[in-house]
Structures are given as C-alpha cells and as structure tokens.
LUMKEPA-98349 format. One record per residue: residue number from 1; x, z, y of N, C-alpha, C in turn. Coordinates in pm, 1 decimal, padded with zeros to 6 digits. Each point is the difference from the previous one (the first is absolute). Layout:
BEGIN
ATOM  num        nx        nz        ny       cax       caz       cay        cx        cz        cy
ATOM  NUM         X         Z         Y         X         Z         Y         X         Z         Y
...
//
This chain:
BEGIN
ATOM  num        nx        nz        ny       cax       caz       cay        cx        cz        cy
ATOM    1   10355.0   10664.4   07582.2  -00112.7   00086.1   00048.9  -00092.1  -00049.5   00112.9
ATOM    2  -00089.1   00039.9  -00062.2  -00154.4  -00048.1   00114.7  -00021.9   00106.6   00086.2
ATOM    3  -00002.7  -00069.0   00142.7  -00037.7   00113.4   00064.0  -00112.4  -00067.9   00106.8
ATOM    4  -00094.0   00061.6   00087.2  -00047.5  -00036.0   00106.5   00086.7  -00079.1   00121.8
ATOM    5  -00078.1  -00107.9   00014.6   00103.8  -00083.3   00120.7   00000.8   00069.0   00095.5
ATOM    6  -00050.0   00093.2   00067.4   00015.8   00114.3   00105.8   00107.9   00076.7   00013.6
ATOM    7   00079.0   00041.8  -00128.8   00075.8   00065.9  -00058.9   00116.4  -00068.8   00010.5
ATOM    8  -00007.5  -00121.9  -00002.7   00138.1  -00093.4  -00044.6   00073.2  -00063.1   00100.1
ATOM    9   00002.5   00059.5   00126.6   00113.2  -00014.2   00138.8   00122.1   00004.2  -00065.8
ATOM   10   00082.2  -00069.7   00019.4   00133.3   00025.7  -00050.8   00075.5  -00004.4  -00132.0
ATOM   11  -00093.6  -00029.0  -00079.2  -00010.5  -00027.5  -00163.8   00024.3  -00151.0  -00047.7
ATOM   12   00041.7  -00022.4  -00110.6   00061.1  -00123.3  -00024.9  -00108.9  -00046.0  -00094.4
ATOM   13  -00032.3  -00120.0  -00036.2  -00085.8  -00032.9  -00067.4   00059.8  -00028.2  -00162.7
ATOM   14  -00079.6   00035.7  -00103.4   00074.0  -00031.6  -00120.0  -00068.7  -00113.7  -00057.8
ATOM   15  -00109.5  -00040.4   00033.6  -00082.4  -00103.6  -00004.0  -00022.1  -00104.7   00081.6
ATOM   16  -00016.8  -00164.1  -00006.5  -00063.0  -00034.6   00120.3  -00164.6   00062.4   00024.0
ATOM   17  -00006.0  -00008.3   00147.1  -00124.3   00020.3   00016.0  -00115.2  -00124.9   00048.9
ATOM   18  -00085.1  -00006.1  -00077.4  -00071.3  -00144.4  -00026.5  -00161.1   00020.4   00077.5
ATOM   19  -00066.5  -00089.6   00030.1  -00142.3   00023.5   00033.9  -00081.6  -00039.4  -00108.7
ATOM   20  -00127.6  -00013.4   00054.3  -00085.2   00016.9  -00082.1  -00001.4  -00149.8  -00103.4
ATOM   21   00007.5  -00106.5   00078.7   00056.1  -00113.2  -00073.9   00145.6  -00035.8  -00039.5
ATOM   22   00063.6   00126.8  -00008.4   00135.6  -00033.5  -00088.7   00111.8  -00044.8   00084.8
ATOM   23   00002.2  -00016.3   00156.0   00088.3  -00060.7   00058.7   00110.1   00134.3   00034.1
ATOM   24   00079.3  -00045.5  -00015.1   00107.7   00105.7   00045.9   00020.2   00073.7   00119.0
ATOM   25  -00010.4   00077.8   00069.6  -00031.5   00075.3   00149.5   00156.3   00046.4   00027.8
ATOM   26   00039.2   00076.1  -00132.6   00140.1   00053.3   00052.0   00079.8   00007.8  -00157.6
ATOM   27   00128.1  -00061.6   00008.4   00051.6   00013.5  -00129.4   00076.1   00135.0  -00019.8
ATOM   28   00023.6  -00000.6  -00175.5   00066.9   00115.7  -00030.5   00152.2   00061.0   00098.7
ATOM   29  -00006.3   00112.9   00007.9   00137.6   00005.8   00088.4   00008.0   00014.7   00112.9
ATOM   30  -00147.3  -00015.9   00080.1   00005.2   00027.5   00128.6  -00048.9   00129.9   00069.7
ATOM   31   00067.0   00011.3   00090.2  -00007.0   00148.5   00074.9  -00099.3  -00002.6   00059.3
ATOM   32  -00119.6   00054.9  -00001.6  -00138.6   00032.9   00055.9   00031.8   00089.3   00172.1
ATOM   33  -00049.4  -00076.9   00080.5  -00001.9   00047.4   00130.4  -00150.7   00043.7   00030.1
ATOM   34  -00025.3   00058.8   00115.4  -00130.2   00022.3   00057.5  -00046.6  -00122.2   00034.6
ATOM   35   00062.3  -00075.3   00040.5  -00117.6  -00172.0   00067.3   00003.8  -00059.9  -00124.6
ATOM   36   00074.0   00007.0  -00081.9  -00030.4  -00052.2  -00117.4  -00116.7   00056.4  -00075.9
ATOM   37  -00000.4   00111.7  -00022.1  -00074.8   00072.0  -00058.1  -00160.5   00004.1   00063.2
ATOM   38   00005.1  -00024.4   00140.3  -00107.0  -00018.1   00077.0  -00097.7  -00103.0  -00045.4
ATOM   39   00126.9  -00128.6  -00002.6  -00063.6  -00114.1  -00049.7  -00052.9  -00007.9  -00170.4
ATOM   40   00085.6   00072.4  -00059.5  -00042.8   00014.3  -00116.0  -00172.7   00050.3  -00043.9
ATOM   41   00010.0   00117.2   00082.0  -00156.6   00039.0   00002.1  -00091.8  -00088.4   00067.8
ATOM   42   00048.6  -00095.5   00054.7  -00136.7  -00079.9   00091.9  -00027.4  -00087.8  -00126.4
ATOM   43   00104.2  -00044.2  -00077.9  -00035.8  -00088.4  -00128.1  -00051.4   00058.7  -00106.7
ATOM   44  -00038.5   00135.7   00004.5  -00079.9   00071.1  -00098.7   00085.8   00065.9  -00077.2
ATOM   45   00137.4   00021.2   00012.9   00075.4   00061.4  -00111.5  -00005.5   00146.2   00022.8
ATOM   46  -00005.9   00080.5  -00134.5  -00037.2   00113.9   00011.0   00131.2   00117.4  -00049.4
ATOM   47   00031.3  -00070.4  -00089.7   00110.0   00077.6  -00080.4   00137.6  -00127.6  -00009.5
ATOM   48   00135.7   00070.1  -00011.9   00074.9  -00086.4  -00037.5   00103.0   00057.9  -00113.7
ATOM   49   00076.8  -00050.0  -00081.6   00125.9   00017.2  -00085.5   00111.9  -00004.2   00065.9
ATOM   50   00063.4   00131.9   00001.7   00110.2   00021.9   00062.4   00104.1   00096.7  -00052.9
ATOM   51   00137.9  -00043.1   00028.3   00158.9   00055.7  -00108.7  -00030.5   00116.5   00062.8
ATOM   52   00001.4   00105.2  -00103.6   00025.3   00135.8   00014.0   00170.6  -00009.7   00052.7
ATOM   53   00018.5   00134.0   00096.6   00095.5   00010.8   00084.4   00127.4  -00007.9  -00103.2
ATOM   54   00016.7   00013.1  -00110.4   00151.1  -00005.2  -00095.9  -00004.3  -00130.9  -00071.4
ATOM   55  -00081.1  -00106.5   00034.0  -00004.8  -00137.2  -00050.9   00117.8  -00095.3   00050.9
ATOM   56   00104.6   00051.4   00062.4   00076.7  -00099.7   00035.6   00069.2  -00098.1  -00086.8
ATOM   57   00000.0   00039.0  -00135.1   00046.2  -00118.7  -00120.3  -00128.6  -00119.5   00027.2
ATOM   58  -00121.9   00064.0   00009.8  -00093.6  -00127.9   00048.1  -00011.4  -00080.1   00096.8
ATOM   59   00028.2   00069.3   00107.7   00009.4  -00073.3   00131.3   00146.6  -00110.2   00016.3
ATOM   60   00123.6   00070.4  -00089.3   00079.3  -00112.8  -00024.8   00000.0  -00133.4  -00065.2
ATOM   61  -00085.5   00055.5  -00111.2  -00091.8  -00130.7  -00087.8  -00025.8  -00079.0   00070.8
ATOM   62  -00138.5   00037.1   00094.8  -00060.1  -00091.9   00083.6   00079.1  -00060.1   00076.4
ATOM   63   00115.6   00050.9   00060.2   00058.9  -00055.1   00096.8   00072.8  -00125.4  -00089.6
ATOM   64   00037.9   00039.4  -00091.0   00080.2  -00119.4  -00105.5  -00107.6  -00108.9  -00006.6
ATOM   65  -00114.5   00021.1  -00050.0  -00071.3  -00105.0  -00033.4  -00040.1  -00084.7   00116.5
ATOM   66   00009.8   00044.7   00109.4  -00039.7  -00072.5   00130.8   00125.0  -00086.6   00019.7
ATOM   67   00108.5   00061.3  -00036.3   00133.5  -00089.3   00057.5  -00005.1  -00078.0  -00108.8
ATOM   68  -00013.1   00008.3  -00135.5  -00019.2  -00094.2  -00112.7  -00085.2  -00126.6   00044.6
ATOM   69  -00126.4   00081.4   00036.7  -00111.1  -00138.5   00032.0   00063.4  -00103.6   00126.8
ATOM   70   00057.9   00080.1   00103.9   00063.7  -00104.9   00096.6   00129.6  -00090.7  -00055.2
ATOM   71   00054.9   00053.4  -00104.1   00143.1  -00080.4  -00072.6  -00080.9  -00129.2  -00058.9
ATOM   72  -00137.9   00039.9  -00050.1  -00042.2  -00099.1  -00112.8  -00063.1  -00101.1   00119.6
ATOM   73  -00077.2   00043.6   00092.3  -00054.3  -00085.2   00093.0   00112.7  -00118.6   00064.2
ATOM   74   00098.2   00061.3   00037.0   00108.5  -00067.7   00060.0   00109.1  -00053.5  -00124.1
ATOM   75  -00060.7   00007.8  -00119.8   00120.3  -00069.9  -00099.1   00033.1  -00161.3   00012.7
ATOM   76  -00107.8  -00058.3   00028.0   00023.8  -00159.5  -00007.0   00078.6  -00063.8   00117.5
ATOM   77   00003.5   00125.4   00114.6   00072.6  -00066.4   00102.9   00116.8   00041.9   00052.3
ATOM   78   00090.2  -00098.5   00015.4   00187.6   00043.7   00018.9   00032.4  -00043.3   00118.9
ATOM   79  -00059.5   00042.1   00127.9   00044.5  -00055.1   00112.7   00050.9   00151.9   00068.8
ATOM   80   00071.9  -00038.0   00118.7   00049.5   00115.2   00086.7  -00128.7   00046.3   00062.3
ATOM   81  -00093.7  -00063.9   00079.1  -00110.6   00069.9   00041.0  -00111.6   00036.1  -00049.9
ATOM   82   00012.3  -00020.8  -00179.8  -00095.6   00054.0  -00081.4   00048.8   00133.0  -00027.7
ATOM   83   00128.6  -00011.4  -00042.8   00089.8   00113.7  -00029.5  -00037.2   00103.7   00109.7
ATOM   84   00020.9  -00016.7   00144.3   00021.2   00087.7   00116.4  -00148.1   00037.6   00001.6
ATOM   85  -00101.7  -00065.5  -00024.1  -00137.1   00082.7  -00003.6  -00038.4   00061.4  -00123.1
ATOM   86   00059.8  -00050.7  -00121.9  -00025.2   00117.7  -00114.4   00085.1   00145.4   00047.4
ATOM   87   00140.6  -00013.6   00029.4   00060.6   00116.3   00044.0  -00094.2   00067.0   00129.9
ATOM   88  -00038.3  -00041.0   00070.1  -00069.9   00077.2   00098.3  -00126.0   00026.7  -00058.7
ATOM   89  -00093.8  -00033.9  -00083.1  -00148.4   00074.8  -00061.3   00103.1   00108.0  -00113.2
ATOM   90   00085.7  -00029.1  -00061.9   00078.4   00122.5  -00089.7  -00017.1   00131.3   00088.5
ATOM   91   00085.1  -00051.7   00091.2   00064.2   00106.2   00122.5  -00118.0   00072.9   00026.5
ATOM   92  -00123.5  -00027.1   00068.0  -00110.6  -00001.0   00019.0  -00091.5   00112.0  -00064.1
ATOM   93   00026.1  -00063.1  -00147.7  -00046.4   00068.1  -00091.5   00062.7   00157.2  -00017.0
ATOM   94   00120.6  -00005.1  -00015.4   00080.9   00072.4  -00019.1  -00035.0   00132.0   00108.6
ATOM   95  -00019.5  -00059.3   00126.0  -00018.0   00089.3   00113.4  -00131.7   00064.8   00054.5
ATOM   96  -00100.4  -00054.8  -00093.7  -00115.0   00049.5   00024.1  -00081.7   00108.3  -00046.7
//
C-alpha cells in the first residue's frame, strides 16, 4: 500500500526506501518513526510502500529473510566469537 510519507508514522515498510540514486535509505520491514520520517522528507521522499495492518505473514517473512541473510554472511566462520556476534545480530533483528 502506497501512502504519503507524512501519514507513515508507526507503519512498517513493505519495500526498501531508496533515494534518487538507488541507494537504500530504509530496508523493508522497518518501522517508521517521526525522526526517520523527518529525515526521509529532507531526502525528498514523498511516499512510501507500507504493510497493511493485517499483513503479519509478510512481516514474519521479512524477519526470516533478515535472519537468513545473517546466517548466510556468517556461514564461512565457525568460531565462538563469530557465533556470539551472529547470535547477537539475530536477537537484535528479532527485537527490533
């Protein structure tokens, strides 16, 4: 669902928000706060794609993709410290 950026406080992005050069400003699955929206407005962002309130399955899928990405990045490393870091990142992802 595409809505005006000024109406997006507390909503969760369904797609990444990118600037005019294609650089990702906000990833998909990110809850938009007032401060973030203010920064996006300064970047010239006028509207965003957000999840509809009944899209819990989509949110779960986005979270799983984030976890899968972390697992992929840490796959080649098998040390105690790297596993601790991976666990910390996954916990942070789940609690955000």
